C-alpha positions in Angstrom: 98.8 98.1 11.5 97.7 95.1 13.1 101.4 94.3 13.8 101.9 97.7 15.3 98.9 97.2 17.6 100.2 93.8 18.7 103.6 95.3 19.3 102.1 98.1 21.5 100.0 95.5 23.3 103.0 93.4 23.9 105.0 96.4 25.1 102.2 97.3 27.5 102.1 93.7 28.8 105.9 93.7 29.2 105.7 97.1 31.0 103.0 95.8 33.3 105.0 92.6 34.0 108.2 94.6 34.7 106.3 97.0 36.9 104.7 94.1 38.8 108.1 92.4 39.2 109.6 95.8 40.3 106.8 96.2 42.9 107.3 92.7 44.1 111.1 93.2 44.3 110.6 96.5 46.2 108.1 94.9 48.5 110.4 91.9 49.2 113.3 94.4 49.9 111.1 96.4 52.3 109.9 93.2 54.0 113.5 92.0 54.3 114.6 95.3 55.8 111.7 95.3 58.2 112.6 91.8 59.3 116.2 92.9 59.8 115.0 95.8 61.9 112.8 93.6 64.0 115.7 91.2 64.6 117.9 94.1 65.5 115.3 95.4 67.9 114.9 92.0 69.4 118.7 91.5 69.6 119.1 94.9 71.1 116.4 94.2 73.8 118.1 90.9 74.6 121.5 92.6 74.9 120.1 95.4 77.0 118.5 92.8 79.3 121.8 91.0 79.7 123.7 94.3 80.3 121.2 95.7 82.8 122.6 93.7 85.9 126.1 94.9 85.0 124.9 98.5 84.7 123.2 98.2 88.1 126.4 96.7 89.6 128.4 99.5 88.0 126.1 102.2 89.6 126.5 100.5 93.0 130.2 100.2 92.7 130.5 103.9 91.5 128.4 104.9 94.6 130.6 102.8 96.9 133.7 104.3 95.3 132.4 107.8 95.7 131.6 107.1 99.4 135.0 105.5 99.9 136.7 108.4 98.4 134.7 110.8 100.6 135.7 108.7 103.7 139.3 108.8 102.6 139.2 112.5 102.2 137.5 112.9 105.6 140.2 110.7 107.2 143.0 112.6 105.4 141.5 115.9 106.6 140.8 114.5 110.1 137.1 114.8 109.6 136.1 111.5 111.2 139.4 110.0 112.2 139.0 108.9 115.9 140.3 105.6 117.2 139.0 104.1 120.4 140.5 101.1 121.9 139.0 98.9 124.6 140.5 96.5 127.1 138.4 93.5 126.4 135.5 92.1 124.4 133.1 91.7 127.3 129.3 92.2 127.6 129.7 95.8 128.8 131.4 96.7 125.5 128.3 95.6 123.6 125.7 96.7 126.1 126.8 100.2 127.1 129.8 101.3 125.0 128.5 100.3 121.6 125.3 102.3 122.1 127.1 105.4 123.1 129.7 105.1 120.3 127.0 104.5 117.7 125.0 107.5 118.9 128.0 109.8 118.2 129.0 108.0 115.0 132.3 106.5 116.3 133.7 103.0 115.9 136.4 101.3 117.9 138.9 98.5 118.1 138.7 95.8 120.7 141.0 92.9 121.5 140.3 89.2 121.6 142.4 88.0 124.4 144.2 84.7 124.9 142.3 83.0 122.1 138.9 83.5 123.7 136.0 83.1 121.3 133.0 85.4 121.6 130.1 83.6 123.2 132.3 81.0 124.8 131.6 82.3 128.3 128.8 84.4 129.8 131.0 87.4 130.5 132.2 87.7 126.9 130.1 89.3 124.1 128.0 86.9 122.1 128.9 85.8 118.6 125.9 87.7 117.3 127.1 90.9 119.0 130.6 90.3 117.7 129.4 90.1 114.1 127.1 93.0 114.6 130.0 95.2 115.7 132.1 94.1 112.8 129.2 94.9 110.5 129.1 98.4 112.0 132.7 99.1 111.1 134.4 98.0 114.3 137.7 96.1 114.2 139.2 93.5 116.4 142.9 92.7 117.2 144.7 89.8 118.7 146.0 90.6 122.2 148.9 88.7 123.6 151.7 89.1 126.0 155.1 89.4 124.4 157.4 86.5 125.1 160.1 88.7 126.6 162.7 86.2 127.8 160.4 83.2 127.4 160.7 80.6 124.8 159.6 82.1 121.5 158.7 78.7 120.0 156.2 78.1 122.8 154.7 81.6 122.3 154.3 80.9 118.5 152.6 77.6 119.3 150.3 79.5 121.7 149.5 82.0 118.9 148.8 79.2 116.4 146.4 77.5 118.9 144.6 80.8 119.4 144.3 81.4 115.7 143.1 77.9 115.2 140.4 78.4 117.8 139.1 81.6 116.0 139.2 79.9 112.6 137.3 77.0 114.1 134.7 79.4 115.4 134.3 81.0 112.0 135.9 84.3 113.1 139.1 84.3 111.1 142.4 85.9 112.0 142.2 89.5 113.2 144.0 92.2 111.2 146.3 93.3 114.0 148.2 92.2 117.0 148.3 94.1 120.3 151.2 93.3 122.6 151.2 93.8 126.3 
């Protein structure tokens, strides 16, 4: 009987030890799972923070794309397709004409003649006004007299000199050429 009681006591001790080990194992597993979850949340927050600027850029680009598609549709349907051309890039263009055109929502195209750089003489528009007009959607073209029967090589040299003057002033080459 004594052996039976000892056996029962031993079984109880073994059961308690196994239960304690089981509880410790479950606690360790839960702790490890919680730690993984915290690492995942931390990693997810870090990834979200890294992605946020790209998502913002995506929203901006989608908005610009939508606006561009709307402008394209308006242009195709003739909704806002008006082209105004002006004879020169003088002060009157920026003082009077620009104000009126802006009031009605129109933009125009003006020529840079004979390699003249905005702001290089008092009668021309200033460089600030030039960049302001470009920022408002205006365009500029290169105006030149066609060579006719003249020496084409000399004419090309003249064009190169004018383009070099604009590049030197930080303007760049216009998108079009207007021949007289």
